[in-house]
C-alpha positions, -999 to +999 in steps of 0.1 A: +024+479+338-011+465+334-041+483+340-069+461+365-107+466+352-132+479+373-145+442+380-111+429+390-108+457+412-138+453+427-135+416+436-103+420+452-115+449+473-140+428+486-116+401+497-094+425+513-122+442+533-131+405+545-096+399+556-098+433+573-128+426+591-118+392+602-084+403+616-102+434+636-125+403+647-092+385+659-076+415+676-109+420+695-109+389+707-071+392+719-080+432+738-061+451+709-088+477+701-067+502+682-053+479+662-090+463+655-104+502+649-077+507+626-085+478+602-124+486+604-112+522+591-090+507+561-120+483+555-147+513+550-123+533+533-119+507+509-157+498+508-157+541+498-132+539+475-143+507+447-177+512+457-179+481+471-209+471+499-197+457+538-209+421+538-243+421+558-230+398+585-198+421+586-216+457+587-239+448+622-208+440+641-193+476+632-205+506+652-215+535+635-208+561+655-170+553+673-165+524+644-151+498+666-155+463+657-184+453+682-175+413+698-212+402+715-206+399+755-172+420+753-181+454+742-216+450+731-249+443+746-274+421+727-310+426+737-343+413+722-372+434+721-407+430+702-395+417+672-361+437+672-326+430+679-310+458+700-270+464+698-256+485+724-221+497+719-206+495+753-181+519+746-200+553+731-232+536+740-247+538+702-279+515+698-289+494+666-321+480+661-326+452+635-364+439+630-361+399+627-390+370+625 
């Protein structure tokens, strides 16, 4: 059996993370929250194990408190306030704030 080097393992891990988060997005749109939450947890475990960062555009869509995939308008409220984007998770009430210009 061939051993995989770190660079290849990290590349495969990143691909799997992206696929899992896309599946989580699809499941949230189909009202399957449990399965979506499981996909997010798997993606977070893979990112920790292989020391790979979750892409920024997807990182904004994961609630830090309840680990639920956020779909604006469905399970999250998005507001613009004084140069900030405030995303409120309707499941747990956690608020994320990001600057914008």
